[in-house]
C-alpha positions in Angstrom: -5.1 -3.1 13.2 -2.4 -5.8 12.8 -0.1 -5.7 9.6 -0.4 -9.2 7.6 1.4 -10.7 4.8 -1.2 -12.6 3.1 0.9 -13.8 0.2 4.1 -15.0 1.0 4.3 -18.2 0.2 2.5 -17.8 -3.3 5.1 -15.0 -4.0 8.0 -17.6 -2.9 6.2 -20.7 -4.5 6.8 -20.6 -8.2 3.7 -20.3 -10.1 1.0 -18.2 -8.4 -1.1 -19.7 -6.0 -4.7 -18.6 -8.3 -2.9 -20.5 -10.9 -4.2 -24.2 -10.8 -2.3 -27.1 -12.4 -4.4 -27.1 -15.1 -3.5 -23.8 -16.0 0.1 -24.3 -16.2 2.0 -25.0 -19.1 4.5 -27.8 -18.8 8.3 -26.2 -18.9 9.3 -29.5 -20.6 7.5 -28.7 -24.1 8.5 -24.9 -23.4 12.3 -25.9 -24.0 10.7 -27.7 -27.3 10.3 -24.2 -28.4 12.6 -22.2 -31.2 15.0 -19.9 -29.5 13.6 -16.7 -30.4 10.1 -17.6 -28.6 11.8 -19.4 -25.7 13.6 -15.9 -25.7 10.6 -14.2 -25.8 9.0 -15.9 -22.7 11.6 -15.0 -21.1 11.2 -11.5 -21.7 7.5 -11.8 -21.0 8.5 -13.4 -17.5 10.2 -10.3 -16.6 6.6 -8.7 -15.8 6.5 -11.7 -12.9 9.6 -10.4 -11.2 8.4 -6.5 -11.7 4.9 -7.3 -9.9 6.8 -9.5 -7.4 9.3 -6.6 -6.4 6.4 -3.9 -6.6 4.7 -5.9 -3.7 7.7 -6.3 -1.5 7.7 -2.2 -2.2 4.6 -2.1 -0.7 4.8 -4.5 2.6 7.7 -2.1 3.0 5.3 0.8 3.0 2.8 -1.0 4.5 5.2 -1.6 7.7 6.9 2.1 7.9 3.1 3.2 8.0 2.6 0.8 11.0 5.8 2.7 12.9 4.1 5.7 11.8 1.6 5.0 13.8 3.3 4.2 16.6 4.7 7.3 16.9 2.0 9.4 16.3 0.5 7.7 19.6 3.1 8.8 21.1 2.8 12.5 20.0 -0.8 12.1 20.9 -0.1 11.2 24.8 2.4 13.9 25.0 -0.4 16.2 23.7 -2.9 14.8 25.9 -0.9 15.0 28.7 -0.2 19.1 27.9 -3.9 19.8 27.5 -4.5 18.7 30.6 -1.8 19.9 32.5 -2.7 23.7 30.4 -6.3 23.0 32.0 -5.5 22.2 36.0 -3.2 24.8 35.7 -4.4 27.3 38.6 -4.3 30.7 37.3 -2.6 33.6 39.3 -4.0 36.7 40.6 -3.3 39.2 37.9 -5.0 39.3 34.7 -1.8 39.1 32.3 -1.1 35.9 34.6 -4.5 35.1 33.2 -4.3 36.0 29.8 -0.8 33.9 29.2 -2.9 30.7 31.4 -5.5 31.3 28.6 -3.2 31.2 25.5 -1.9 28.3 26.8 -4.8 26.2 27.4 -5.8 27.5 23.6 -2.3 26.3 22.0 -2.7 23.1 24.2 -6.8 22.2 22.9 -5.3 22.8 19.5 -2.1 21.1 19.8 -4.5 17.9 20.6 -6.8 18.0 18.0 -3.8 18.3 15.4 -2.6 15.4 17.5 -6.3 13.4 17.0 -7.0 14.2 13.7 -2.9 13.2 12.9 -3.6 9.6 14.7 -7.2 9.1 12.3 -4.6 10.1 9.3 -2.3 7.5 10.9 -4.8 4.8 11.0 -6.7 5.6 7.2 -2.8 5.4 5.8 -2.5 1.7 7.5 -5.7 0.7 5.7 -4.4 2.2 2.6 -1.5 0.8 2.2 -2.5 -3.0 3.5 -4.7 -2.3 0.8 -2.0 -1.6 -1.7 -0.4 -4.6 -0.5 -3.6 -6.7 -1.4 -3.2 -5.1 -5.2 0.3 -5.5 -5.5 0.1 -9.3 -4.9 -3.1 -9.4 -7.4 -0.3 -8.1 -9.7 1.6 -11.1 -9.2 -1.2 -13.3 -9.7 -2.2 -11.6 -12.5 1.5 -11.5 -14.1 1.7 -15.0 -13.4 -1.4 -15.9 -15.3 -0.8 -13.7 -18.2 2.7 -15.4 -18.9 1.0 -18.9 -18.7 -1.9 -17.8 -21.5 1.5 -16.2 -23.3 2.8 -19.7 -23.2 0.1 -21.7 -24.7 -0.5 -19.1 -27.4 3.6 -19.8 -28.0 3.1 -23.5 -27.8 -0.4 -23.4 -29.8 1.1 -21.0 -33.0 3.5 -23.4 -33.2 1.3 -26.9 -33.1 2.5 -28.0 -30.0 -0.4 -27.1 -28.0 -1.9 -30.7 -27.5 -2.8 -32.4 -24.0 -3.1 -28.5 -22.8 -6.1 -26.8 -20.7 -6.6 -23.7 -22.4 -10.0 -23.1 -20.8 -8.2 -23.8 -17.6 -5.6 -21.3 -18.8 -7.8 -18.5 -19.8 -10.0 -19.2 -16.8 -7.3 -18.4 -14.3 -6.4 -15.5 -16.4 -10.0 -14.1 -16.2 -10.1 -14.9 -12.1 -6.9 -13.1 -11.7 -8.0 -10.2 -13.1 -11.3 -9.9 -11.6 -9.2 -10.5 -8.3 -6.8 -7.9 -9.7 -9.9 -5.1 -10.4 -11.8 -5.7 -6.9 -7.8 -4.8 -4.7 -7.6 -1.9 -7.4 -10.9 -0.4 -6.5 -10.7 -1.4 -3.0 -6.9 0.6 -2.6 -8.7 3.6 -4.7 -11.3 3.9 -2.1 -8.6 3.5 0.9 -6.8 6.1 -0.6 -9.3 9.0 -0.9 -10.1 8.2 2.8 -6.9 8.3 3.6 -6.2 11.7 1.6 -9.3 13.6 3.0 -7.5 12.8 6.6 -4.6 13.9 5.8 -6.3 17.1 4.6 -8.1 17.1 7.5 -4.8 17.1 9.7 -2.6 19.5 7.6 -5.5 22.3 8.3 -5.9 21.4 12.2 -1.9 21.3 12.1 -1.6 24.6 10.6 -3.7 26.6 12.5 -2.2 25.1 15.9 1.0 26.4 14.6 -0.6 29.3 14.3 -2.0 30.0 17.4 1.4 28.7 19.2 3.5 31.5 17.4 3.7 33.6 20.6 5.1 30.4 22.5 8.5 28.9 22.5 8.6 26.6 19.5 8.6 22.6 21.0 12.0 21.0 21.6 11.2 17.7 19.1 9.6 18.2 15.7 6.8 16.2 15.1 7.3 13.2 13.3 7.1 13.1 9.6 4.6 10.0 7.7 6.4 8.3 5.4 7.4 8.1 1.9 5.1 6.9 -0.7 6.5 3.2 -2.2 8.5 3.4 -5.2 7.1 0.9 -8.0 9.0 -0.5 -11.2 7.0 -0.3 -14.5 7.1 -3.2 -17.1 5.6 -3.7 -20.3 2.5 -5.5 -19.8 2.2 -9.1 -21.0 0.0 -9.1 -24.9 -0.9 -12.8 -25.4 -3.4 -13.1 -28.6 -6.5 -15.3 -27.9 -6.1 -18.8 -29.6 -8.0 -19.3 -33.0 
């Protein structure tokens, strides 16, 4: 699965891709607001900056999942080779040697099963983190749409909203909220599948390690999954609908 950055241009632009021209408030009008109103707008726009920072963090986490997948594939190749080598080894004549070969084959088989489960988990982790990127990008669109609505409400309360397309602003927020909800549900499902896959891998990994206790440990430690993204929090923008 190829990692895709879907909305880089949206995040670098001054306004959201989900926000149409009719749903944007002219900054020239905002400059005519009282100082306290303009300060409130600045505070509310922080939610957009936080959402953008979180989207960046999600992209980094998704990239790390891709790197994890590459390392896991290398482990799978090694485990497959060791299993094949054990299966193709010829047993010696004495019973002790035959028992040792049987134990070696069992260890190799369980290590391969764990490696295959880990590889499947790596796939599911990528799917979840890519879905998380979509959700975080949708958060940006929603935060921007809500700020535009908040700007409109401030102008409306001062009697300065003449000529602004109120319905376009409300429709833009509604569309962004629907898009965000859909992305959230997708991410939740992907996270659930990734969690189940991880549980299966850890179970097989523990079984493999238990079987291998009597053998010498491997020289290389298995690669561990990347840490989850760390997200910032911000107070949501709440705008009351115009009367």
